[in-house]
N, C-alpha and C positions, 0 to 999 in steps of 0.2 A: 315513604316518600309521599310529599303532600303536593300530591300538582291543584295549583287553582285554576281556574279557569278566570276565563275575561273577559268581560261583555258586555257587550258596545247597547248603549242605551238606545232605543228611536222612538224619542222622543214627537208622533207622531205629527202634535199642533205648537211643537216648536217653528213652525218656517216661517215665521216674519223675518228674519234677515235673510230670507233668501235673494239674491240679488238675480239668480235668474229670470226668477217669477214678477217678482215688485221693480226692479231695476237697484241703482245706487241711495242711496241714502245721504246725507246728511245731517251732520251736527246740528249746525246751524239752524237748519231749513225744521228743526224738529226744537228748538228753545225760540226762539222768534221768531215773531207772525212774520207771516210775507210784505206785512206793511206797519210804519210803525201807526195809526190813525185805524192799523185794522184792531187792535185790545178796547183803544176811543169806541167805536164805534159798538163790537158785539157789550161792552160794559152800559149803556145808551141803553139799545137795543134792552138789555137786561133789567133795566131801570124802567120804562115806557111798561115793559111790563106785569112790571111790579103793583107801579100803581093804578094798571088796571084793574088788574086780579081785586085794587084793594076795594076802587070805585066797585067795579062789578059784585062783590063782598055786602057794599054797604048799599046797592042801592039792593040789591036778588037778594041779599042773603050770604050767610059763609058758604052752603052750601050749592050755590052755582058754581062758584071758580072749581069745587069740588071735581067737578062735574064735565067743567070745561076740561079741566086735566083728565078724566076718564075716557071721554070722547079722544081727544090727543095723544094718547094712547092708544086706541085703538086705531085710532084715523092712520097709524106712525105705523105698524106692524103690518097694514096689505103693504103688499106687496106683489107683485110679477116676479114669474120667477127669474135670472140671470138668461139674456139671447139676447135679441135682437133688439125683439119694445122695452124700452126705460116702463119701471115706473112713473105715469105722471102726480103722482101720489094732492091731484084735483079738492078733495073734500081734506086734507088736511091743512093743503094753503088756502083754504075757503075758512075755514076753523079759526087761524093763525093771522088770518089778514095780510099776508102776504101775496095770495095773488094779484092785491090793487098795485105790491112790486113792479116798484122797473129795474130791472138790474140788467148786465151789460149782454149777456144774450141776447134779450132782446134787444137790439139793435146790434149790434156784435157779430151773429151766428150762433150756431149753438155749439159750443166743444165738439161737443159728438161728431160733429161734419168738418172735423181739421184730418188733413193727411195724417198728423201723426200720432193718430189716436187712435188706442190699438181694441182690438172685439174683443170680447169680452169672452171668457175663459166657462166655456155653460159648465165643464164637474167640478173645476175649482168650486165657480162661484156656491154651486147645491152642496159639495164636501162645507165648503165656512157655513153657509141656514141649515147644515144643521150640526154643526158643532165639530166635528170632525177634522176639520182646518184652520187657521187664525192668518189671519190677513183681511185685507181688503176685496171684497169680490169680485168687482175688475179697480187693475192697472194702471186703468184710462189713460196717461200719455207716454210716451219712451223719452 
């Protein structure tokens, strides 16, 4: 008589659908953007960046946009550990030119000051950063 052992796989990285940690997900929010103009704004931004890269390559040579891409990759990796102080990414904002943009958080307050904001779980944030867990570092709002 053969005894078969049923095993339960424990996938540590499969935490993406954890409703207790990240809240309930809606299917519509994953498929459709927040607003219909959002896709238009993103495509316009991509087109503008491609035109800027082409102009820089024509003026300064083909290696200059590649150097800027390397700088962007280096500056996008620099972050503080998850916790009370968030990363400002000032160098990346200067490089991409987004420092000159005027967003809603500049006149409507910082979203982190909201009463619905959940503080960062520092342990989960480090698990995500080290590749032990999947999901967003910060669940943001409730």
